[in-house]
C-alpha positions as CSV (number, residue, x, y, z in Angstrom):
1,N,-36.1,120.4,236.9
2,G,-39.8,120.5,235.9
3,R,-42.3,119.4,233.2
4,P,-42.3,121.0,229.7
5,H,-44.5,124.0,229.2
6,L,-45.7,126.0,226.1
7,G,-42.4,127.9,226.0
8,H,-40.5,124.7,225.6
9,A,-43.0,123.5,223.0
10,Y,-42.7,126.7,220.9
11,E,-38.9,126.1,220.4
12,K,-39.4,122.4,219.5
13,V,-42.2,123.1,217.1
14,L,-40.1,125.8,215.4
15,A,-37.2,123.5,215.1
16,D,-39.4,120.7,213.8
17,A,-40.9,122.9,211.1
18,L,-37.4,123.8,209.9
19,A,-36.3,120.2,209.9
20,R,-39.3,119.1,208.0
21,F,-38.8,121.9,205.4
22,H,-35.3,120.7,204.8
23,R,-36.2,117.0,204.6
24,Q,-39.0,117.9,202.2
25,R,-36.5,119.5,199.9
26,G,-34.2,116.4,200.0
27,D,-31.6,118.0,202.3
28,A,-29.7,115.6,204.6
29,T,-31.0,116.7,207.9
30,F,-30.3,115.7,211.5
31,F,-32.6,117.2,214.2
32,L,-31.3,116.9,217.8
33,T,-33.0,117.7,221.0
34,G,-32.8,116.4,224.6
35,T,-32.5,117.2,228.2
36,D,-29.8,118.9,230.3
37,E,-29.9,117.0,233.5
38,H,-27.0,118.0,235.7
39,G,-26.3,120.8,238.1
40,Q,-27.2,122.2,241.5
41,K,-30.7,123.4,240.5
42,V,-31.7,119.8,239.5
43,A,-30.1,118.3,242.6
44,R,-32.0,120.6,244.8
45,A,-35.3,120.0,243.0
46,A,-34.7,116.3,243.4
47,E,-34.0,116.7,247.1
48,A,-37.2,118.7,247.5
49,A,-39.1,115.8,245.8
50,G,-37.5,113.3,248.2
51,K,-35.6,111.6,245.3
52,T,-32.1,111.0,244.2
53,P,-31.0,113.2,241.2
54,R,-30.9,110.2,238.9
55,A,-34.3,109.0,239.9
56,F,-35.7,112.5,239.6
57,V,-34.5,113.1,236.0
58,D,-35.4,109.5,235.0
59,E,-38.9,110.3,236.0
60,L,-39.1,113.6,234.2
61,V,-37.5,112.7,230.9
62,P,-40.4,110.6,229.6
63,H,-42.7,113.6,230.1
64,F,-40.5,115.6,227.6
65,Q,-40.3,112.7,225.2
66,G,-44.1,112.1,225.5
67,T,-44.8,115.8,224.9
68,W,-42.7,116.0,221.8
69,K,-44.3,112.9,220.4
70,A,-47.8,114.4,221.1
71,L,-46.8,117.5,219.2
72,G,-45.4,115.6,216.2
73,I,-41.8,116.6,216.9
74,S,-39.7,114.5,214.4
75,Y,-36.3,114.6,216.1
76,D,-33.6,112.2,214.9
77,K,-32.0,111.9,218.3
78,F,-32.9,112.7,221.9
79,I,-29.8,113.1,224.0
80,R,-29.6,113.1,227.8
81,T,-26.5,114.7,229.3
82,T,-26.4,111.8,231.8
83,D,-25.6,109.4,228.9
84,P,-22.2,107.8,229.6
85,R,-21.1,108.6,226.0
86,H,-21.8,112.3,226.6
87,E,-20.0,112.4,229.9
88,L,-16.9,110.9,228.2
89,A,-17.0,113.6,225.6
90,V,-17.2,116.3,228.3
91,Q,-14.1,114.9,229.9
92,E,-12.3,114.9,226.6
93,L,-13.2,118.6,226.2
94,F,-11.5,119.3,229.5
95,R,-8.4,117.3,228.6
96,R,-8.1,119.5,225.6
97,L,-8.7,122.7,227.6
98,K,-5.9,121.6,230.0
99,D,-3.5,121.6,227.0
100,A,-4.8,124.7,225.3
101,R,-3.2,128.1,225.3
102,S,-5.0,131.4,225.0
103,P,-4.9,133.5,221.8
104,K,-3.3,136.7,223.3
105,T,-0.9,135.8,226.1
106,G,-0.4,132.1,225.4
107,E,-1.4,131.3,229.0
108,P,-3.2,128.1,229.8
109,V,-6.9,128.6,229.1
110,L,-7.8,126.4,232.1
111,F,-6.5,127.6,235.5
112,E,-7.5,127.2,239.2
113,E,-8.3,130.2,241.3
114,E,-10.3,131.2,244.4
115,Y,-13.4,133.3,243.5
116,E,-16.1,135.1,245.4
117,G,-19.1,136.1,243.5
118,L,-22.9,136.3,243.2
119,Y,-24.4,133.0,242.0
120,C,-27.9,132.7,240.5
121,E,-29.1,129.1,240.9
122,G,-31.9,129.7,238.4
123,C,-29.5,130.8,235.7
124,E,-26.8,128.4,237.0
125,G,-24.3,131.2,236.5
126,F,-22.3,133.9,238.3
127,K,-23.7,137.4,238.0
128,Q,-22.1,140.8,238.1
129,E,-23.8,143.7,239.9
130,K,-24.7,145.3,236.6
131,D,-26.7,142.2,235.6
132,L,-29.1,142.6,238.5
133,D,-32.2,144.8,238.8
134,E,-32.6,147.8,241.2
135,Q,-33.5,145.4,244.0
136,G,-30.4,143.3,243.5
137,R,-32.3,140.4,241.9
138,C,-31.8,138.3,238.8
139,P,-34.2,139.9,236.2
140,E,-34.9,136.4,234.8
141,H,-35.9,134.7,238.0
142,G,-36.8,137.5,240.4
143,T,-34.5,136.1,243.1
144,A,-31.4,137.6,244.7
145,P,-28.3,135.6,243.9
146,K,-26.2,134.1,246.7
147,K,-22.7,135.1,247.5
148,L,-20.3,132.2,247.0
149,R,-16.6,131.8,247.8
150,E,-15.1,128.9,246.0
151,T,-11.9,127.6,244.5
152,N,-12.8,126.7,240.9
153,F,-11.2,126.0,237.6
154,F,-11.7,129.0,235.2
155,F,-11.7,129.3,231.5
156,R,-9.7,132.3,230.1
157,L,-12.7,133.8,228.2
158,S,-11.4,137.3,228.5
159,E,-8.8,136.7,225.8
160,Y,-11.4,135.6,223.2
161,D,-13.1,139.0,222.7
162,E,-11.2,140.0,219.5
163,A,-11.5,136.5,218.0
164,L,-15.3,136.5,218.6
165,L,-15.8,140.0,217.3
166,T,-13.8,139.3,214.2
167,H,-15.8,136.2,213.4
168,I,-19.1,138.0,213.9
169,E,-18.0,140.9,211.8
170,E,-16.9,138.6,209.0
171,H,-19.9,136.3,209.3
172,P,-22.8,138.6,210.3
173,D,-25.3,135.7,209.9
174,F,-23.5,133.7,212.7
175,I,-25.9,135.2,215.2
176,Q,-29.5,136.0,214.1
177,P,-31.8,137.9,214.2
178,D,-29.5,141.0,213.8
179,Y,-30.9,142.7,216.9
180,R,-29.7,139.6,219.0
181,R,-26.3,139.8,217.3
182,N,-26.0,143.4,218.2
183,E,-26.8,142.6,221.9
184,V,-24.0,140.0,221.9
185,V,-21.6,142.3,220.3
186,N,-22.3,144.9,223.0
187,V,-21.7,142.3,225.7
188,I,-18.4,141.4,224.2
189,K,-17.3,145.0,223.7
190,D,-18.2,145.8,227.4
191,G,-15.4,143.3,228.2
192,L,-15.4,139.6,228.9
193,Q,-14.4,138.1,232.2
194,D,-12.9,134.7,232.8
195,V,-15.6,132.3,233.7
196,S,-15.8,129.4,236.2
197,V,-16.2,126.1,234.4
198,T,-16.2,123.8,237.4
199,R,-17.9,123.6,240.8
200,P,-16.6,122.0,243.9
201,N,-18.9,120.1,246.2
202,V,-21.6,119.7,243.6
203,P,-21.6,115.9,243.1
204,W,-24.4,115.8,240.6
205,G,-22.3,116.5,237.5
206,V,-19.5,115.1,235.3
207,P,-16.3,114.7,237.3
208,L,-13.2,116.4,235.9
209,P,-10.7,113.9,234.4
210,D,-7.9,112.7,236.6
211,A,-5.4,114.1,234.1
212,I,-6.1,117.6,235.4
213,E,-4.1,118.3,238.6
214,G,-6.3,119.2,241.5
215,A,-9.4,117.8,239.8
216,A,-10.6,115.7,242.8
217,G,-13.9,116.9,244.1
218,H,-14.7,119.1,241.1
219,T,-17.5,118.5,238.6
220,V,-18.0,120.3,235.3
221,Y,-20.0,123.5,235.4
222,V,-23.4,122.7,234.0
223,W,-23.2,124.9,231.0
224,A,-19.8,123.6,229.9
225,D,-21.4,120.2,230.2
226,A,-24.7,120.9,228.5
227,L,-23.4,122.8,225.5
228,L,-21.3,119.9,224.5
229,N,-24.4,117.8,223.7
230,Y,-24.4,119.3,220.2
231,L,-21.1,117.6,219.5
232,S,-21.3,114.4,221.6
233,A,-24.7,113.5,220.1
234,I,-23.1,113.2,216.6
235,G,-20.0,111.3,217.7
236,W,-17.4,113.9,218.8
237,P,-14.5,113.6,219.5
238,E,-14.4,110.9,216.8
239,R,-14.0,112.2,213.3
240,K,-17.5,111.0,212.3
241,Y,-19.1,114.0,214.0
242,S,-18.0,116.2,211.0
243,L,-20.5,114.3,208.8
244,W,-23.2,116.6,210.4
245,W,-21.2,119.4,211.8
246,L,-19.6,120.3,208.5
247,A,-20.7,120.2,204.9
248,K,-19.3,120.6,201.4
249,E,-19.3,124.0,199.8
250,G,-22.7,124.7,198.3
251,E,-24.4,122.1,200.5
252,T,-24.7,124.0,203.7
253,G,-28.2,124.4,205.2
254,G,-28.3,128.2,205.2
255,P,-26.3,131.4,205.7
256,G,-23.4,132.0,208.0
257,A,-21.1,129.2,206.8
258,A,-17.3,129.6,207.2
259,R,-14.5,127.4,205.9
260,E,-13.6,124.9,208.6
261,D,-9.9,126.0,208.6
262,A,-10.9,129.7,209.1
263,F,-10.2,129.1,212.8
264,Q,-6.9,127.3,212.5
265,H,-4.8,130.3,213.7
266,L,-7.0,130.5,216.9
267,D,-6.7,126.8,217.6
268,G,-5.9,126.6,221.3
269,Q,-4.1,123.3,220.8
270,G,-1.2,125.0,219.0
271,R,-1.5,122.5,216.1
272,P,-4.0,121.7,213.4
273,G,-7.2,120.6,215.2
274,A,-8.8,117.2,214.7
275,A,-11.5,118.9,212.7
276,W,-9.3,119.7,209.7
277,A,-6.3,117.5,210.2
278,G,-5.6,115.5,207.1
279,T,-8.4,116.8,205.0
280,T,-7.9,118.0,201.4
281,A,-11.2,119.5,200.3
282,K,-12.0,122.0,203.0
283,K,-15.6,121.8,204.3
284,H,-17.8,124.5,205.7
285,T,-19.5,124.9,209.1
286,N,-23.1,123.7,209.0
287,A,-24.6,123.3,212.5
288,L,-27.6,125.5,213.4
289,H,-28.5,126.1,217.0
290,L,-32.0,127.2,217.9
291,I,-32.1,128.7,221.4
292,G,-34.0,131.1,223.7
293,K,-32.8,134.6,224.3
294,D,-32.2,133.9,228.0
295,I,-29.3,131.6,227.2
296,S,-27.8,133.6,224.3
297,R,-24.6,134.6,226.1
298,F,-23.7,131.0,226.9
299,H,-24.3,130.0,223.3
300,C,-22.9,133.0,221.5
301,V,-19.9,133.8,223.7
302,L,-18.8,130.9,226.0
303,W,-19.6,128.1,223.6
304,P,-17.6,129.4,220.5
305,A,-14.7,130.3,222.8
306,L,-14.6,126.8,224.2
307,L,-14.7,125.4,220.7
308,L,-11.8,127.5,219.5
309,A,-9.8,126.4,222.5
310,A,-10.6,122.8,221.8
311,G,-9.7,123.0,218.1
312,V,-13.3,122.5,216.8
313,P,-15.0,124.7,214.1
314,L,-17.8,126.9,215.2
315,P,-21.5,126.2,214.4
316,R,-22.7,127.8,211.2
317,Q,-25.4,129.9,212.9
318,I,-27.0,130.5,216.3
319,Y,-30.6,131.6,216.0
320,V,-32.1,133.3,219.1
321,H,-35.8,133.2,219.5
322,G,-38.0,135.1,221.9
323,F,-40.2,134.2,224.8
324,I,-43.9,133.5,225.1
325,Y,-45.7,135.7,227.6
326,A,-49.0,135.3,229.4
327,R,-50.6,138.4,230.9
328,G,-47.3,140.2,230.4
329,E,-45.2,137.6,232.2
330,R,-42.8,135.1,230.6
331,L,-44.1,131.5,230.8
332,S,-42.0,129.9,233.5
333,K,-42.3,127.7,236.6
334,S,-41.1,130.5,238.8
335,A,-43.9,132.8,237.5
336,G,-46.5,130.1,238.2
337,N,-48.1,130.6,234.8
338,V,-47.1,127.5,232.9
339,V,-49.4,126.3,230.1
340,D,-49.5,122.6,229.3
341,P,-49.0,122.2,225.5
342,V,-50.3,118.6,225.5
343,E,-53.5,119.8,227.1
344,L,-53.9,122.5,224.4
345,A,-53.2,120.0,221.7
346,E,-55.8,117.6,223.0
347,R,-58.3,120.4,223.3
348,F,-57.8,122.3,220.1
349,G,-55.8,119.9,217.9
350,V,-52.0,119.4,217.4
351,D,-51.8,121.2,214.1
352,A,-54.0,124.1,215.3
353,L,-51.5,124.7,218.2
354,R,-48.5,124.3,215.9
355,F,-50.0,126.8,213.4
356,Y,-50.8,129.3,216.0
357,L,-47.2,129.2,217.5
358,L,-45.6,129.4,214.1
359,D,-47.8,131.9,212.4
360,A,-49.1,134.2,215.1
361,I,-45.7,134.7,216.8
362,P,-43.2,136.5,214.5
363,T,-40.1,134.3,214.3
364,G,-37.5,135.6,216.7
365,R,-39.8,138.0,218.5
366,D,-41.6,137.6,221.8
367,G,-45.3,136.5,221.7
368,E,-48.3,136.9,223.9
369,F,-50.4,133.9,224.5
370,T,-54.1,133.8,225.3
371,L,-56.7,131.2,224.6
372,E,-58.8,133.8,222.9
373,Q,-56.0,134.7,220.5
374,L,-55.4,131.0,219.7
375,V,-59.0,130.4,218.9
376,E,-59.4,133.6,216.8
377,H,-56.3,133.0,214.8
378,C,-57.1,129.3,214.1
379,N,-60.7,130.0,213.2
380,T,-59.7,132.8,210.9
381,H,-56.9,131.2,209.0
382,L,-57.6,127.4,209.3
383,A,-61.4,127.1,209.6
384,N,-62.5,130.1,207.6
385,D,-59.7,130.2,205.0
386,L,-58.2,126.8,204.3
387,G,-60.9,124.6,205.8
388,N,-63.6,126.4,204.0
389,L,-61.8,126.4,200.7
390,A,-61.2,122.6,200.9
391,S,-64.7,121.8,201.9
392,R,-66.3,124.0,199.2
393,S,-64.0,122.8,196.5
394,V,-64.3,119.1,197.1
395,T,-68.1,119.4,197.7
396,M,-68.5,121.0,194.3
397,V,-66.4,118.4,192.5
398,H,-68.7,115.7,194.1
399,K,-71.8,117.6,193.2
400,Y,-71.0,118.6,189.6
401,F,-68.6,115.9,188.5
402,E,-69.6,112.9,190.6
403,G,-66.4,113.3,192.6
404,T,-63.9,112.9,189.8
405,P,-62.1,116.2,188.7
406,P,-62.6,117.0,185.0
407,A,-59.7,117.4,182.6
408,D,-60.7,120.7,181.1
409,W,-58.5,123.8,181.5
410,D,-59.5,126.9,179.5
411,P,-59.1,130.2,181.4
412,A,-60.4,132.0,178.4
413,S,-63.8,130.3,178.8
414,L,-64.5,132.4,181.9
415,Q,-67.2,134.8,180.8
416,D,-67.1,137.3,183.6
417,A,-64.2,139.7,183.5
418,S,-63.9,139.9,187.2
419,A,-63.7,136.1,187.4
420,R,-60.9,136.1,184.8
421,A,-59.1,138.9,186.8
422,A,-59.6,136.9,190.1
423,L,-58.1,133.7,188.4
424,D,-55.1,135.8,187.2
425,A,-54.6,137.1,190.7
426,L,-54.8,133.6,192.2
427,I,-52.2,132.2,189.7
428,A,-49.9,135.2,190.3
429,A,-50.2,134.7,194.1
430,A,-49.3,131.0,193.7
431,A,-46.3,131.9,191.5
432,S,-45.1,134.4,194.1
433,A,-45.6,131.9,197.0
434,A,-43.6,129.3,195.2
435,E,-40.6,131.6,195.4
436,Q,-41.2,133.3,198.7
437,V,-42.3,130.4,200.9
438,P,-39.0,128.4,200.6
439,K,-37.0,131.7,200.8
440,A,-38.7,132.6,204.1
441,F,-38.1,129.2,205.5
442,H,-34.4,129.3,204.5
443,E,-34.1,132.7,206.3
444,L,-35.9,131.5,209.4
445,R,-38.9,133.7,208.8
446,V,-41.4,130.9,209.4
447,H,-44.4,133.2,210.1
448,E,-43.8,135.0,206.8
449,A,-43.5,131.7,205.0
450,L,-47.0,130.8,206.2
451,D,-48.3,134.2,205.4
452,Q,-47.1,133.7,201.8
453,A,-48.6,130.2,201.6
454,W,-51.9,131.5,202.7
455,T,-52.2,134.3,200.2
456,P,-53.3,131.9,197.4
457,V,-55.9,130.5,199.8
458,V,-57.4,134.0,200.3
459,R,-57.3,134.6,196.5
460,A,-58.9,131.2,195.8
461,N,-61.8,132.1,198.1
462,E,-62.2,135.4,196.4
463,F,-62.1,133.7,193.0
464,I,-65.1,131.4,194.1
465,E,-67.1,134.5,194.9
466,R,-66.3,136.0,191.5
467,V,-66.8,133.0,189.3
468,K,-69.9,131.7,191.2
469,P,-69.6,128.0,190.2
470,W,-73.1,127.3,191.5
471,T,-74.4,129.6,188.8
472,V,-72.1,128.4,186.0
473,A,-73.2,124.8,186.7
474,K,-76.7,125.6,185.7
475,D,-75.7,126.1,182.1
476,P,-74.4,122.9,180.4
477,A,-72.7,125.1,177.7
478,R,-70.4,126.4,180.4
479,H,-68.9,123.0,181.3
480,A,-65.3,124.1,180.4
481,E,-65.7,127.2,182.6
482,L,-66.9,125.2,185.6
483,A,-64.1,122.6,185.1
484,T,-61.5,125.3,184.8
485,A,-62.6,127.0,188.0
486,L,-62.6,123.8,190.0
487,N,-59.3,122.7,188.7
488,A,-57.8,126.0,189.8
489,L,-59.2,125.5,193.3
490,L,-57.8,121.9,193.5
491,E,-54.4,122.9,192.4
492,T,-54.3,125.7,195.0
493,L,-55.2,123.2,197.7
494,R,-52.4,120.8,196.4
495,L,-49.8,123.6,196.6
496,V,-50.9,124.7,200.1
497,A,-50.7,121.2,201.4
498,V,-47.0,121.1,200.2
499,W,-46.1,124.5,201.5
500,A,-47.8,124.2,204.9
501,W,-46.7,120.6,205.5
502,P,-43.6,121.6,207.7
503,A,-45.9,123.5,210.0
504,I,-49.1,121.4,210.0
505,P,-48.0,118.0,208.7
506,H,-51.0,115.9,210.0
507,K,-53.7,118.2,208.4
508,S,-51.6,118.6,205.2
509,E,-51.5,114.9,204.9
510,E,-55.3,114.7,205.5
511,L,-55.8,117.2,202.8
512,W,-53.5,115.3,200.4
513,A,-55.6,112.2,201.0
514,L,-58.8,114.1,200.4
515,L,-57.4,115.2,197.0
516,A,-56.5,111.5,196.3
517,L,-52.9,112.4,195.4
518,P,-50.1,109.8,195.5
519,G,-47.5,109.8,198.3
520,T,-47.5,112.5,200.8
521,P,-46.9,116.3,200.7
522,G,-43.7,115.8,202.6
523,E,-42.2,114.0,199.6
524,V,-43.0,116.6,197.0
525,R,-40.0,118.6,195.8
526,G,-38.5,120.3,192.8
527,D,-40.9,121.1,189.9
528,A,-43.6,119.1,191.6
529,A,-43.8,121.7,194.4
530,R,-44.4,124.5,191.9
531,P,-47.7,125.7,190.5
532,A,-49.1,123.6,187.6
533,Y,-52.5,125.1,186.9
534,G,-54.1,123.0,184.1
535,G,-51.4,120.4,184.5
536,G,-53.8,117.5,185.0
537,A,-52.6,116.4,188.4
538,F,-56.1,115.4,189.4
539,T,-57.5,113.9,186.2
540,G,-59.1,110.5,186.6
541,R,-58.8,110.0,190.4
542,P,-62.0,110.3,192.4
543,L,-61.6,112.6,195.4
544,G,-62.1,111.5,199.0
545,E,-65.4,112.1,200.8
546,V,-66.0,115.6,202.0
547,K,-64.8,116.2,205.5
548,S,-64.2,119.2,207.8
549,L,-60.4,119.6,208.1
550,F,-60.6,122.4,210.6
551,P,-63.9,122.6,212.6
552,R,-64.4,125.9,214.2
553,I,-63.2,126.1,217.7
554,E,-65.5,127.4,220.4
555,L,-64.4,128.5,223.8
556,E,-66.6,127.4,226.7
557,A,-68.4,130.4,228.2
558,K,-67.1,131.4,231.6
559,A,-69.4,130.5,234.4
């Protein structure tokens, strides 16, 4: 119901870095994003703008798509919940819910009932008194929910507490980070209530299928509609959806995987679900959801329960990230402190913004945004560390070897003991990073992956100060020493271009071109992504012209 802000951008940049990491390794990867376009909140925003809901969302969607393009978001599909294909899938979900039976009492999971409750339009959900602050307001939106009395169709969520707790206990990686998992477990243990999954008199939504008695005038509750995008986008309810939703044993994209038939006894259809019917080799769950903490209950409680009722395996993992705050307040339209990510990217550079979001904000935690922090972080790590290393190294190859890296590699030729020790420290840091960077990416610790990737950069700059190539170059007899030093620096730059590519793809590719290496860093995998000091990767190819990869950023002085 509004344009994308920096909080939206953080989530997409994080997802993009993970998708790029897996593609770089050769993993089959499908990256989905899109827009949730139905519901009362959108309808009222459209009305306030003097537009129909359809015209309103049609006008907003290109802003999201344009923003993600500007930030280098490499999604495979952009889904809109107004797509006819998605709406048909939502109706199929409700046909399945109509036939499903609950796991404890065997009662229908979908039932009609009159309900009176407190409805927060911002959250698009009913609230209990315990969910509100001392002033009776929604803590997320700072507004008091409205009391509504409606006859709705409900989903019997209350009977799925034991099933959800059992799955979380047996698969602790299902919800990450662990402190978010603990929050969800506490919510479930406090007791689940049946939840309204339709709204009467809210025409901007997916109508219930006629097969459900009493469906006339009801549209699907926006969350039951929006959540299904994860399945409809990959072909559900047709069997082809499992090509991405499931994977063979040993081919899953990370922790938390369960065998697809682990849920068969909880299948609300009372029969083998379509997900595992007729299969011989059982596959494992493989979908990863990346979501904000404000919608964790919908994703970690309601969504898996709906899937169990519909006979569909659960996602492999739900990762819950934090918020970005400015001056102590969460970035949001209601707080009036939105930050335009495209404006930041145009001002400071796309990869500078991406690096700041991924490196300065610990993955999963909340982060505080200020322009001053962005500038300081990027100047320190990009301009001073990596940019300076690239500029000095390439400049010295041009100055001392006419731009073509020499073939010599003889660490024993280093005359100064501190230089030999610094080279050893550099090579050791690179060997450690080769192990730790992919491990951290796999475990969704992206900030730690970048920290590990930058350690060799720091060690390389220290090595320059110890070996002093400008002094060594004055003595022709020390040719091998000079060549060894510069080859060590170039190999470090090659490795960092590979490791940093998921986070800063454009600048990594510029660095790759500067090093005159074939292909792109996004195509390097296996042994080629490991340290090869003295391996001759640069021999015979002239380097590109010296350029400043990361010019220092200067904030304009306040008037």
